[in-house]
N, C-alpha and C positions, 0 to 999 in steps of 0.2 A: 587808551584814551590819554591825551596829554594831561599833564598836571602842572600846577603853578608853583613848584618848589624846586630848588636846586638839589644837587646830590653831593654837595660839599659837607664837611663835618663842622663847619663854622670856624675853623682855624686855617682855612685855605687849602685843606687837604680834601681829596675826594674819597668817599667811603664806598663807592660803587652803588649800583642800583638795588641790589638785594642787601639791605642794611639792617636787618633785624639782628638781635644778639645771637640768634640761632642760625643766621644766614637765610632765613625764610623771607620771602617777598612780603612786604607789609602793606602794599596796595596793589590794585589790579588795573589792568588795561583791557578794555573790551575790544575784541577783534572786530574788524570792519564788518564781517559777515554777521557777527552777533549783534552789532549796533544796528545793522539794517533790519535784522529780525525783530529787535526791540522796537524800532520805529514802526514796522508793519503791525506788530501786536498792539501798540498804542493807538495807531490809526484805526484799527478794527474796533477797538473798544470805544474810541472817541465817536466813530460813526454810529455804533450801536446806541451809545448814550444819547447822542443828538437826536437820532430818529425817534427814540422812545421818550425824550424829554417833553413834558407838557408845556413848558415855557422855554422855547428855543432861544430867545434873546437872553434870558437869565443863564442858560447853559453856556452860551458863548462868552458872557461876561465872567462867569466862574472859571472857564477854561483859559481866560486871558487873551482871547482872540481880539485883536485891535479892531475897533469900529471905524477907524480912520487911519490911513497910512500916508506917508509923504510920497510925493511923486518922485521917482528916481531921477527924472529929468529936470527937477526944480519947478515944475508947474504947481497948480493948486492941489491941495490934499485930495485924496480919493476916499470916498465913503463906501462902507460895506453895504451892498444892496441885495446880494443873492448868495445862497449856498447851493452849489451844484454837486449833486451826487451822480457818479457815472459807474456803470457796471459793464465790465468787459469779460469775455470768456476766452482764455488762451486755448486755441484749438490745434495748434501746431507750433513748430519752431522753424526758423530759417537762419542760415549762416552762409558766409561766402563759400562757393564751391571751388574746389581745387582746379586750377587751370581753366577757369571759365569766368565769364562776366555775369553769369546767372547765379542766383541763390540756390543753395541746396535746401529743399523744403521737406520737412517730415511732419505729416499730420499725426495728431495724437489719437490713440484709440479712445473710445468714449469714456472709459473710467479714468483717464488721465487729463481730461478737459477740466480746467480750473476756472472758477469765477473769481474776479477781483473787483472790489468796489472801492472807489476813491472819492474824495471830497475836495472841492476847491472853494475858496472864499473869493467872491467876485466884488471888486472895488471899482467905482466909476468916478470920473470928474467930467466936466464939459468937454475935455479934450481926449480922454482915453478911458479904456477899460482894462483892468489887470485881473487875471485869475491866479490866485496864490494857492499852490498845492498844499493840502493838509500835511503831507509827509515832510515837506520843506519847513512848514511852521513848527511841527513837532521836533524835527532835527535841530532847528535853531533854538527852540526853547530848552531842549535837553542837551545842547552843545555837542552834537554828534558831528565830528569833522567830516566834511565831504558829502554830507547828506546821508542817504540810507545805504549807499554802497551797491546799488543795482547798476549793472553796466549800462551806460548810456541812457539812464532814465530820469534820475533826479539829481539836481544840484541845489544846494541850500538857498541860492539866490534866484532860482528859476521862477519865472512868472511868464504867463502868456500875456503879451501886451498888444492891444488892438487900438490903433489910433483912428480917431474919427476923421473922416474925409470931408 
């Protein structure tokens, strides 16, 4: 994980990254896969807490979820109106097939099928609707560079934008 200090000794010299008196590393960096796993764990706990909370609005305020966000295109502010929970089951995997324009698909046996639940914060204005992914919110709040690190799935600034026609 990036950190906000230089590695100089204060006299213009560099002391290297492992700068403890014993040569041990004095601070750590979370690997991208570990950061992704941390965000997934936080998301699971957040969803569980939200679902069981007797006062959902208070839960959102305590968690620091913004009730209003700026329109990325400069329009009127968007207001939080819905929380969407989605559940998906991964029943197989697909990847590019060698020498073909088709995907190679491998269905999972029953015991490998996995359930995934996610949450989105739905904001609206008169012009648009934006769904902000919980994992993106958590990655931004916890300063995880690049989102959760899942290939082609989450970007810190990702939002589904629907423009009213």
